[in-house]
PyMOL CGO cylinders between C-alpha atoms (Angstrom):
from pymol import cmd
from pymol.cgo import CYLINDER

trace = [
    CYLINDER, 59.48, 112.19, 103.37, 59.66, 109.81, 100.40, 0.3, 1, 1, 1, 1, 1, 1,
    CYLINDER, 59.66, 109.81, 100.40, 60.89, 106.30, 100.95, 0.3, 1, 1, 1, 1, 1, 1,
    CYLINDER, 60.89, 106.30, 100.95, 62.93, 104.73, 97.96, 0.3, 1, 1, 1, 1, 1, 1,
    CYLINDER, 62.93, 104.73, 97.96, 64.11, 100.98, 97.80, 0.3, 1, 1, 1, 1, 1, 1,
    CYLINDER, 64.11, 100.98, 97.80, 67.38, 99.70, 97.47, 0.3, 1, 1, 1, 1, 1, 1,
    CYLINDER, 67.38, 99.70, 97.47, 67.06, 98.77, 93.96, 0.3, 1, 1, 1, 1, 1, 1,
    CYLINDER, 67.06, 98.77, 93.96, 66.00, 102.40, 92.97, 0.3, 1, 1, 1, 1, 1, 1,
    CYLINDER, 66.00, 102.40, 92.97, 69.13, 103.78, 94.81, 0.3, 1, 1, 1, 1, 1, 1,
    CYLINDER, 69.13, 103.78, 94.81, 71.12, 101.37, 92.97, 0.3, 1, 1, 1, 1, 1, 1,
    CYLINDER, 71.12, 101.37, 92.97, 69.74, 102.33, 89.58, 0.3, 1, 1, 1, 1, 1, 1,
    CYLINDER, 69.74, 102.33, 89.58, 70.09, 106.12, 90.44, 0.3, 1, 1, 1, 1, 1, 1,
    CYLINDER, 70.09, 106.12, 90.44, 73.83, 105.22, 91.32, 0.3, 1, 1, 1, 1, 1, 1,
    CYLINDER, 73.83, 105.22, 91.32, 74.20, 103.36, 88.11, 0.3, 1, 1, 1, 1, 1, 1,
    CYLINDER, 74.20, 103.36, 88.11, 72.80, 106.24, 86.07, 0.3, 1, 1, 1, 1, 1, 1,
    CYLINDER, 72.80, 106.24, 86.07, 74.96, 108.84, 87.74, 0.3, 1, 1, 1, 1, 1, 1,
    CYLINDER, 74.96, 108.84, 87.74, 77.98, 106.67, 86.81, 0.3, 1, 1, 1, 1, 1, 1,
    CYLINDER, 77.98, 106.67, 86.81, 77.21, 105.91, 83.34, 0.3, 1, 1, 1, 1, 1, 1,
    CYLINDER, 77.21, 105.91, 83.34, 75.73, 109.17, 82.24, 0.3, 1, 1, 1, 1, 1, 1,
    CYLINDER, 75.73, 109.17, 82.24, 77.38, 111.69, 84.41, 0.3, 1, 1, 1, 1, 1, 1,
    CYLINDER, 77.38, 111.69, 84.41, 80.65, 110.05, 85.55, 0.3, 1, 1, 1, 1, 1, 1,
    CYLINDER, 80.65, 110.05, 85.55, 79.93, 110.69, 89.05, 0.3, 1, 1, 1, 1, 1, 1,
    CYLINDER, 79.93, 110.69, 89.05, 80.48, 108.38, 92.18, 0.3, 1, 1, 1, 1, 1, 1,
    CYLINDER, 80.48, 108.38, 92.18, 78.75, 109.39, 95.28, 0.3, 1, 1, 1, 1, 1, 1,
    CYLINDER, 78.75, 109.39, 95.28, 77.52, 107.54, 98.34, 0.3, 1, 1, 1, 1, 1, 1,
    CYLINDER, 77.52, 107.54, 98.34, 74.20, 105.58, 98.22, 0.3, 1, 1, 1, 1, 1, 1,
    CYLINDER, 74.20, 105.58, 98.22, 72.77, 107.95, 100.75, 0.3, 1, 1, 1, 1, 1, 1,
    CYLINDER, 72.77, 107.95, 100.75, 73.29, 110.85, 98.21, 0.3, 1, 1, 1, 1, 1, 1,
    CYLINDER, 73.29, 110.85, 98.21, 71.88, 108.83, 95.36, 0.3, 1, 1, 1, 1, 1, 1,
    CYLINDER, 71.88, 108.83, 95.36, 68.51, 108.54, 97.28, 0.3, 1, 1, 1, 1, 1, 1,
    CYLINDER, 68.51, 108.54, 97.28, 67.70, 112.10, 96.64, 0.3, 1, 1, 1, 1, 1, 1,
    CYLINDER, 67.70, 112.10, 96.64, 67.96, 111.47, 92.81, 0.3, 1, 1, 1, 1, 1, 1,
    CYLINDER, 67.96, 111.47, 92.81, 65.95, 108.20, 93.05, 0.3, 1, 1, 1, 1, 1, 1,
    CYLINDER, 65.95, 108.20, 93.05, 63.14, 109.98, 94.90, 0.3, 1, 1, 1, 1, 1, 1,
    CYLINDER, 63.14, 109.98, 94.90, 63.18, 112.78, 92.20, 0.3, 1, 1, 1, 1, 1, 1,
    CYLINDER, 63.18, 112.78, 92.20, 63.38, 110.26, 89.34, 0.3, 1, 1, 1, 1, 1, 1,
    CYLINDER, 63.38, 110.26, 89.34, 60.71, 107.70, 90.58, 0.3, 1, 1, 1, 1, 1, 1,
    CYLINDER, 60.71, 107.70, 90.58, 58.54, 109.31, 93.22, 0.3, 1, 1, 1, 1, 1, 1,
    CYLINDER, 58.54, 109.31, 93.22, 58.02, 112.77, 92.41, 0.3, 1, 1, 1, 1, 1, 1,
    CYLINDER, 58.02, 112.77, 92.41, 54.46, 113.65, 91.20, 0.3, 1, 1, 1, 1, 1, 1,
    CYLINDER, 54.46, 113.65, 91.20, 54.76, 113.87, 87.42, 0.3, 1, 1, 1, 1, 1, 1,
    CYLINDER, 54.76, 113.87, 87.42, 51.61, 116.00, 87.18, 0.3, 1, 1, 1, 1, 1, 1,
    CYLINDER, 51.61, 116.00, 87.18, 53.42, 118.78, 89.18, 0.3, 1, 1, 1, 1, 1, 1,
    CYLINDER, 53.42, 118.78, 89.18, 56.18, 119.11, 86.72, 0.3, 1, 1, 1, 1, 1, 1,
    CYLINDER, 56.18, 119.11, 86.72, 55.96, 122.36, 84.62, 0.3, 1, 1, 1, 1, 1, 1,
    CYLINDER, 55.96, 122.36, 84.62, 52.81, 123.54, 86.47, 0.3, 1, 1, 1, 1, 1, 1,
    CYLINDER, 52.81, 123.54, 86.47, 54.48, 126.73, 87.84, 0.3, 1, 1, 1, 1, 1, 1,
    CYLINDER, 54.48, 126.73, 87.84, 53.74, 130.03, 86.25, 0.3, 1, 1, 1, 1, 1, 1,
    CYLINDER, 53.74, 130.03, 86.25, 57.37, 130.90, 85.84, 0.3, 1, 1, 1, 1, 1, 1,
    CYLINDER, 57.37, 130.90, 85.84, 58.25, 127.76, 83.84, 0.3, 1, 1, 1, 1, 1, 1,
    CYLINDER, 58.25, 127.76, 83.84, 59.28, 124.25, 84.69, 0.3, 1, 1, 1, 1, 1, 1,
    CYLINDER, 59.28, 124.25, 84.69, 59.68, 123.22, 88.22, 0.3, 1, 1, 1, 1, 1, 1,
    CYLINDER, 59.68, 123.22, 88.22, 63.46, 122.57, 88.86, 0.3, 1, 1, 1, 1, 1, 1,
    CYLINDER, 63.46, 122.57, 88.86, 64.63, 120.04, 91.31, 0.3, 1, 1, 1, 1, 1, 1,
    CYLINDER, 64.63, 120.04, 91.31, 68.16, 120.14, 93.01, 0.3, 1, 1, 1, 1, 1, 1,
    CYLINDER, 68.16, 120.14, 93.01, 69.90, 117.06, 94.31, 0.3, 1, 1, 1, 1, 1, 1,
    CYLINDER, 69.90, 117.06, 94.31, 72.93, 117.43, 96.70, 0.3, 1, 1, 1, 1, 1, 1,
    CYLINDER, 72.93, 117.43, 96.70, 75.26, 114.58, 95.57, 0.3, 1, 1, 1, 1, 1, 1,
    CYLINDER, 75.26, 114.58, 95.57, 78.19, 114.32, 98.10, 0.3, 1, 1, 1, 1, 1, 1,
    CYLINDER, 78.19, 114.32, 98.10, 80.72, 111.95, 99.54, 0.3, 1, 1, 1, 1, 1, 1,
    CYLINDER, 80.72, 111.95, 99.54, 82.60, 109.06, 98.11, 0.3, 1, 1, 1, 1, 1, 1,
    CYLINDER, 82.60, 109.06, 98.11, 82.33, 106.45, 101.03, 0.3, 1, 1, 1, 1, 1, 1,
    CYLINDER, 82.33, 106.45, 101.03, 81.31, 103.65, 98.80, 0.3, 1, 1, 1, 1, 1, 1,
    CYLINDER, 81.31, 103.65, 98.80, 83.49, 100.52, 98.32, 0.3, 1, 1, 1, 1, 1, 1,
    CYLINDER, 83.49, 100.52, 98.32, 84.29, 98.92, 94.96, 0.3, 1, 1, 1, 1, 1, 1,
    CYLINDER, 84.29, 98.92, 94.96, 82.12, 95.89, 95.61, 0.3, 1, 1, 1, 1, 1, 1,
    CYLINDER, 82.12, 95.89, 95.61, 79.00, 98.03, 95.95, 0.3, 1, 1, 1, 1, 1, 1,
    CYLINDER, 79.00, 98.03, 95.95, 79.84, 99.82, 92.64, 0.3, 1, 1, 1, 1, 1, 1,
    CYLINDER, 79.84, 99.82, 92.64, 80.14, 96.60, 90.92, 0.3, 1, 1, 1, 1, 1, 1,
    CYLINDER, 80.14, 96.60, 90.92, 76.89, 95.37, 92.11, 0.3, 1, 1, 1, 1, 1, 1,
    CYLINDER, 76.89, 95.37, 92.11, 75.31, 98.67, 91.23, 0.3, 1, 1, 1, 1, 1, 1,
    CYLINDER, 75.31, 98.67, 91.23, 76.53, 98.24, 87.69, 0.3, 1, 1, 1, 1, 1, 1,
    CYLINDER, 76.53, 98.24, 87.69, 75.54, 94.62, 87.26, 0.3, 1, 1, 1, 1, 1, 1,
    CYLINDER, 75.54, 94.62, 87.26, 72.28, 95.16, 88.95, 0.3, 1, 1, 1, 1, 1, 1,
    CYLINDER, 72.28, 95.16, 88.95, 72.92, 92.34, 91.54, 0.3, 1, 1, 1, 1, 1, 1,
    CYLINDER, 72.92, 92.34, 91.54, 71.78, 94.28, 94.69, 0.3, 1, 1, 1, 1, 1, 1,
]
cmd.load_cgo(trace, "trace")
């Protein structure tokens, strides 16, 4: 288990919206936040068959417009 903060989740949501044009629920963005800020960096690329790949399932659209605005303006 990995615990991510609300700020890390908001940053992941902002990243998804700005770079990938994806809007998903905050719960879905926690998997991206965990991979970005909590995955052990020294394990990346240590497998014999090439770089390690991480897959995050981004689903749902149960997020209101006020939360989206707060994430984009970093006021959470």
